C-alpha positions as CSV (number, residue, x, y, z in Angstrom):
1,M,-26.6,-10.0,-14.4
2,R,-25.2,-9.4,-10.5
3,E,-26.6,-10.8,-8.1
4,P,-24.3,-10.1,-4.8
5,I,-27.5,-9.3,-2.5
6,R,-28.0,-13.3,-2.2
7,N,-25.0,-13.7,0.2
8,L,-26.1,-11.0,2.8
9,P,-26.4,-13.9,5.2
10,L,-23.5,-14.9,5.0
11,V,-21.7,-12.1,5.2
12,V,-23.9,-10.9,8.3
13,A,-22.9,-14.2,9.8
14,V,-19.3,-13.4,9.4
15,A,-19.6,-9.9,10.9
16,G,-21.2,-11.0,13.7
17,A,-18.6,-14.3,14.2
18,V,-15.9,-11.2,14.4
19,L,-17.7,-9.4,17.3
20,A,-18.4,-12.4,19.5
21,V,-15.1,-13.6,19.2
22,N,-14.0,-9.9,20.1
23,S,-16.4,-10.2,23.3
24,A,-15.1,-13.7,24.5
25,L,-11.5,-12.7,24.5
26,P,-10.7,-12.1,28.3
27,N,-8.9,-8.6,29.0
28,A,-5.8,-10.1,30.4
29,A,-5.0,-11.2,26.5
30,R,-5.6,-7.6,25.1
31,A,-2.3,-6.2,24.7
32,Y,-0.9,-5.3,21.2
33,H,-2.5,-2.7,19.0
34,T,-0.6,-0.2,19.9
35,S,0.9,3.3,18.4
36,K,4.1,1.3,17.5
37,E,2.3,-2.4,16.7
38,R,0.5,-1.1,14.0
39,L,-1.5,-2.5,10.8
40,L,0.6,-3.2,7.8
41,D,-1.8,-4.5,5.1
42,S,-3.2,-1.8,3.2
43,T,-1.3,1.1,5.0
44,A,1.6,3.3,4.7
45,Y,3.4,1.5,7.7
46,S,6.0,-1.1,7.6
47,L,8.2,-3.4,9.8
48,Y,10.7,-2.0,11.7
49,R,14.2,-3.1,11.9
50,R,15.4,-6.4,12.0
51,E,10.9,-7.4,12.7
52,T,9.9,-10.3,11.1
53,R,6.6,-11.3,10.2
54,I,5.5,-14.7,8.8
55,G,2.2,-15.5,7.8
56,I,-0.2,-17.8,5.4
57,M,-0.1,-15.2,2.6
58,K,3.2,-13.4,3.2
59,V,6.9,-13.3,4.9
60,S,7.9,-9.9,5.5
61,Y,11.1,-8.4,7.0
62,G,12.3,-5.1,7.9
63,I,15.5,-4.2,6.3
64,I,15.9,-0.8,8.7
65,D,13.1,1.3,10.0
66,Q,11.8,2.7,6.8
67,L,12.4,-0.3,4.7
68,Q,10.9,-3.8,4.7
69,V,10.9,-6.9,1.9
70,T,8.3,-9.3,1.2
71,T,7.7,-12.5,-0.7
72,Y,3.9,-13.7,-1.4
73,T,3.3,-17.2,-0.6
74,M,0.5,-17.8,-3.1
75,P,2.8,-17.6,-6.5
76,W,5.1,-20.0,-4.9
77,I,2.1,-22.3,-3.9
78,L,0.7,-22.3,-7.1
79,G,4.4,-22.5,-8.7
80,A,5.1,-25.5,-6.8
81,A,1.5,-27.0,-7.7
82,L,2.4,-26.3,-11.9
83,E,6.3,-27.7,-11.0
84,D,7.7,-24.6,-11.8
85,V,9.4,-21.9,-9.3
86,A,7.7,-18.8,-8.8
87,P,9.9,-16.1,-7.2
88,N,8.2,-12.9,-6.7
89,L,9.0,-9.8,-4.3
90,E,8.2,-6.5,-2.8
91,L,10.0,-3.8,-1.6
92,K,7.9,-1.0,0.6
93,S,9.4,1.8,2.0
94,T,7.9,4.1,4.4
95,F,9.9,7.2,3.4
96,F,8.0,9.7,5.8
97,D,6.6,9.1,9.4
98,K,6.0,12.2,11.5
99,R,3.6,13.2,14.1
100,R,-0.3,11.8,12.5
101,L,0.8,11.1,8.9
102,A,3.0,8.6,7.1
103,L,4.0,7.8,3.5
104,S,4.9,4.8,1.6
105,A,6.1,3.5,-1.9
106,S,6.6,0.2,-3.0
107,F,7.6,-1.6,-6.0
108,G,7.7,-5.5,-6.6
109,F,8.0,-8.3,-9.1
110,A,6.3,-11.2,-9.9
111,T,7.4,-13.8,-12.6
112,G,7.0,-17.7,-13.3
113,K,6.0,-20.1,-16.4
114,V,3.0,-21.8,-16.9
115,E,2.9,-25.1,-19.1
116,V,-1.0,-26.8,-20.5
117,L,-1.0,-29.8,-22.0
118,T,-4.1,-29.9,-24.5
119,I,-5.8,-32.7,-25.5
120,P,-8.3,-32.0,-28.2
121,T,-11.6,-33.6,-28.5
122,N,-11.0,-34.5,-32.0
123,P,-9.5,-37.9,-31.7
124,L,-7.7,-37.1,-35.1
125,E,-6.0,-34.4,-33.6
126,E,-2.4,-34.5,-31.8
127,P,-2.5,-32.7,-28.0
128,F,-0.3,-30.0,-27.9
129,E,1.5,-28.0,-25.3
130,S,1.2,-24.2,-24.6
131,K,3.8,-22.8,-22.1
132,V,3.2,-19.2,-20.6
133,L,5.9,-16.9,-19.2
134,Y,4.6,-13.9,-17.2
135,L,5.8,-11.0,-15.7
136,V,3.9,-8.9,-13.5
137,L,5.5,-5.2,-11.8
138,P,3.0,-4.0,-9.1
139,M,3.8,-0.4,-7.8
140,S,2.1,1.7,-5.2
141,L,1.8,4.8,-2.8
142,A,0.2,4.8,0.0
143,A,-0.6,7.8,3.4
144,S,-2.2,6.6,6.4
145,V,-3.1,9.1,8.7
146,R,-3.9,9.2,12.8
147,I,-6.9,10.7,13.3
148,N,-7.1,10.2,17.2
149,P,-5.8,7.7,19.5
150,I,-8.3,4.8,18.4
151,L,-8.9,6.0,14.5
152,R,-6.9,6.1,11.6
153,T,-7.2,6.1,7.9
154,H,-5.7,4.8,4.7
155,V,-5.7,5.7,1.2
156,G,-3.3,4.2,-1.8
157,G,-3.2,3.7,-5.5
158,M,-1.5,0.6,-7.4
159,Y,-0.2,0.2,-10.7
160,T,0.3,-3.0,-12.4
161,S,1.2,-3.9,-15.7
162,V,1.5,-7.4,-17.1
163,T,3.5,-9.0,-19.7
164,T,2.9,-12.2,-20.9
165,T,5.0,-14.4,-23.9
166,G,3.8,-17.7,-25.6
167,D,4.3,-20.3,-27.5
168,S,1.8,-23.1,-28.6
169,Q,2.5,-25.7,-31.0
170,T,-0.8,-27.2,-32.9
171,S,-1.5,-29.3,-36.3
172,G,1.4,-28.3,-37.4
173,N,1.5,-24.5,-36.7
174,A,3.7,-22.5,-34.5
175,I,2.3,-19.8,-32.3
176,H,4.4,-17.3,-30.9
177,G,3.1,-14.1,-29.2
178,T,2.8,-11.7,-26.5
179,A,0.2,-10.0,-24.3
180,A,0.4,-6.7,-22.0
181,V,-2.2,-5.3,-19.8
182,D,-2.2,-2.6,-17.5
183,L,-4.5,-2.1,-14.2
184,L,-5.0,1.1,-11.7
185,Q,-6.7,0.4,-8.4
186,L,-7.6,2.9,-5.6
187,W,-8.3,1.7,-2.0
188,G,-9.2,3.5,1.0
189,M,-9.5,1.9,4.7
190,L,-10.9,3.4,8.3
191,E,-9.8,1.5,11.0
192,W,-11.2,1.6,14.6
193,K,-9.3,0.7,17.2
194,V,-11.8,-1.3,19.5
195,S,-9.7,-2.8,22.5
196,R,-6.1,-3.4,22.3
197,V,-6.5,-6.6,20.7
198,T,-9.1,-5.9,18.0
199,A,-9.6,-3.4,15.4
200,L,-12.5,-3.1,12.9
201,T,-11.9,-2.2,9.2
202,L,-13.7,-1.0,6.1
203,T,-11.9,-1.0,3.0
204,V,-13.1,-0.2,0.0
205,R,-11.1,-0.8,-3.3
206,W,-12.1,1.2,-6.9
207,V,-10.5,0.3,-10.1
208,P,-10.6,3.0,-12.4
209,Y,-8.9,2.0,-15.4
210,A,-8.3,-1.6,-16.8
211,A,-6.7,-1.7,-20.1
212,D,-8.1,-4.5,-22.7
213,P,-5.3,-6.9,-23.5
214,I,-3.3,-6.1,-26.4
215,V,-2.2,-9.4,-28.1
216,R,0.5,-9.9,-30.9
217,G,2.7,-12.6,-32.1
218,T,3.5,-14.5,-35.0
219,L,2.0,-17.4,-36.8
220,Q,4.3,-19.8,-38.4
221,I,2.4,-22.2,-40.6
222,D,5.8,-24.0,-42.2
223,P,9.1,-22.8,-43.1
224,D,8.2,-20.1,-45.7
225,T,5.1,-19.1,-44.6
226,G,4.2,-16.7,-41.5
227,A,1.9,-14.4,-40.7
228,I,2.0,-11.0,-37.8
229,I,-0.9,-11.2,-35.6
230,G,-2.1,-8.2,-33.7
231,V,-5.6,-8.0,-31.6
232,E,-7.1,-6.2,-29.1
233,V,-8.9,-8.6,-26.8
234,D,-11.7,-7.4,-24.7
235,I,-12.2,-10.3,-22.6
236,I,-13.9,-9.0,-18.9
237,D,-14.7,-5.1,-18.5
238,L,-13.3,-4.4,-15.1
239,N,-13.6,-0.5,-15.7
240,H,-15.1,1.1,-12.7
241,A,-15.5,-2.2,-10.8
242,A,-15.6,-2.1,-6.8
243,A,-15.6,-3.6,-3.6
244,I,-16.4,-2.7,-0.1
245,I,-15.1,-5.0,2.5
246,P,-16.1,-4.9,6.6
247,G,-13.3,-6.6,8.3
248,A,-11.2,-7.2,11.7
249,V,-7.4,-7.7,13.2
250,F,-6.9,-9.3,16.5
251,S,-3.7,-8.9,17.6
252,W,-1.6,-10.7,21.0
253,K,1.7,-11.0,21.5
254,R,2.7,-12.9,18.6
255,A,-0.2,-14.5,16.8
256,N,-2.0,-12.1,14.5
257,V,-5.4,-13.3,12.3
258,R,-6.7,-10.8,9.9
259,V,-10.5,-11.4,8.4
260,G,-12.7,-9.9,6.1
261,L,-15.4,-10.7,3.7
262,G,-17.7,-8.3,2.0
263,Y,-19.5,-7.4,-1.5
264,G,-17.5,-7.0,-4.7
265,D,-17.3,-6.9,-8.4
266,F,-13.8,-8.1,-8.3
267,F,-11.6,-9.6,-5.5
268,F,-8.0,-8.7,-5.1
269,V,-5.4,-11.4,-6.0
270,E,-2.9,-9.9,-2.9
271,G,0.8,-10.2,-3.9
272,L,0.2,-10.0,-7.7
273,G,-1.3,-7.0,-7.8
274,L,-4.3,-8.1,-10.2
275,V,-7.8,-8.5,-9.1
276,A,-10.4,-11.2,-10.7
277,P,-13.9,-10.9,-11.8
278,G,-16.3,-11.4,-8.7
279,E,-18.8,-14.1,-10.2
280,L,-15.5,-16.5,-10.0
281,L,-16.5,-16.2,-5.9
282,Q,-20.4,-15.4,-6.5
283,Y,-19.3,-11.8,-5.9
284,L,-17.9,-12.2,-2.5
285,S,-14.7,-10.5,-1.5
286,F,-12.8,-11.6,1.1
287,E,-9.3,-10.6,3.3
288,F,-8.1,-13.2,5.1
289,D,-4.3,-14.0,7.1
290,V,-2.5,-15.5,9.9
291,F,0.9,-14.4,11.1
292,V,3.0,-13.4,13.8
293,R,5.3,-10.8,14.1
294,F,8.6,-10.9,16.1
């Protein structure tokens, strides 16, 4: 049963800390939420030509004014922990940016390999190794509207296709299979520029469609005996899952801090276009990044 209300004091404490930091900042430091220095996360905006963003969560570079390339750090970190490379790349194009409206499209990929050694609890069974190759293809469209000098709204949608291929061998049986899952996520964000250094945000995310994983494979018992496996797996129902996240972005001349914490049936895995069940983090959904932009 979902019990997110027990985390209300934590969310209120974080919101209070954000406002306290904002009030404590000296006026001389307030500089860089302008019509040109715009938010990039969950918006239609992109970096300008030869502009660079280096942060904890991702590294981006503006190829031209309408096109940026990004690689996310988390897949690289997880890949290094698993002793494997995990290349990922995203291209984002702000193909329309006139007056109050901006539109963007993005496409990316993340791929890698996971190897797991399983040691059975039964001492008579031999340990076996499983290898899984994955390919994640997220695609998104976004729109940003400047309502007035201090308010902006951003909406968008992301479709993610995930394909995995795996091999496992246990007790003399060889298993080879593939799995596929599709996911659609919609989001909306309201941005309020409180000062030249601080922007408050309110983000809502919703998953209208999440397909059950479809697994197909072959089971090889011996050289002369085999079988074809096909099954639809209903693991966790994320259809119509939602999250609401109040947050803030602090921007100075170079340094930027992005924080947010709220309730959610899921939390968003940035860089992969995936979502994970909210119970894994006690129904807390968060946003965080520290980066420089120059």
